[in-house]
C-alpha atoms as one frame of an Amber mdcrd trajectory, in Angstrom:
protein
 125.019  15.330 162.389 127.213  12.233 162.300 129.256  13.341 159.277 131.215
  15.965 161.198 134.199  14.127 162.750 136.276  15.001 165.793 135.939  15.869
 169.447 132.480  16.730 170.771 133.146  20.273 172.013 135.482  21.136 169.160
 132.894  20.425 166.472 129.643  20.964 168.363 128.807  24.192 166.515 129.490
  22.520 163.160 127.267  19.564 164.087 124.479  21.898 165.231 124.740  24.103
 162.127 124.576  21.018 159.917 121.511  19.657 161.734 119.831  23.069 161.655
 120.386  23.408 157.905 118.993  19.924 157.293 115.879  20.682 159.350 115.222
  24.324 158.505 116.868  24.741 155.071 118.864  27.731 156.297 121.808  28.435
 158.553 121.038  29.384 162.150 121.632  32.938 163.273 123.966  33.554 166.203
 121.179  33.565 168.801 119.662  30.319 167.495 123.036  28.589 167.469 123.854
  29.827 170.979 120.489  28.622 172.313 120.869  25.216 170.684 124.447  24.864
 171.933 123.427  25.788 175.487 120.605  23.250 175.310 122.969  20.474 174.182
 125.507  21.340 176.879 122.797  21.296 179.593 121.410  18.025 178.298 124.851
  16.410 178.126 125.551  17.428 181.733 122.187  16.016 182.794 122.742  12.758
 180.952 126.102  12.319 182.702 124.146  12.272 185.972 121.459   9.975 184.478
 123.334   7.243 182.558 120.273   4.988 182.234 118.359   7.775 180.497 121.378
   8.510 178.298 121.636   4.859 177.251 117.942   4.778 176.355 118.213   7.831
 174.092 121.753   7.592 172.709 122.100   6.921 169.004 124.307   3.938 168.195
 125.576   5.739 165.073 126.707   8.752 167.102 128.449   6.487 169.589 130.209
   4.705 166.729 131.369   8.163 165.587 133.198   8.531 168.912 130.712  10.221
 171.224 129.929   8.898 174.673 126.351   8.054 175.693 125.679  11.434 177.326
 126.898  13.347 174.263 124.979  11.131 171.838 121.804  11.433 173.900 122.178
  15.224 174.079 122.518  15.495 170.298 119.542  13.180 169.839 117.522  15.440
 172.134 118.618  18.474 170.115 117.512  16.781 166.901 114.114  16.171 168.482
 113.912  19.862 169.374 114.634  20.795 165.758 112.064  18.288 164.504 109.440
  19.978 166.675 110.031  23.519 165.452 107.449  25.259 163.324 110.081  25.701
 160.599 110.510  21.943 160.316 106.839  21.028 160.493 105.512  23.703 158.114
 107.680  24.846 155.241 106.324  27.585 153.041
């Protein structure tokens, strides 16, 4: 996710597609991408209101790439969602 440079909102879809491909070995369809994007946006808004929680979850590497704590925590949460999908756990 970290390899995609730039502003958070401007490259969010590219970051999410990249993470999805790494986890599921395929590109997300439009509905999957929209659901993941909505999740990240909700999480980022929540982490803005809960900075202590954001700091606990935020990835240092994402913050070094220019994201704030809320954004980094939201992407970390999204990665955890992808790690817990059936497609990631069981590949056939």
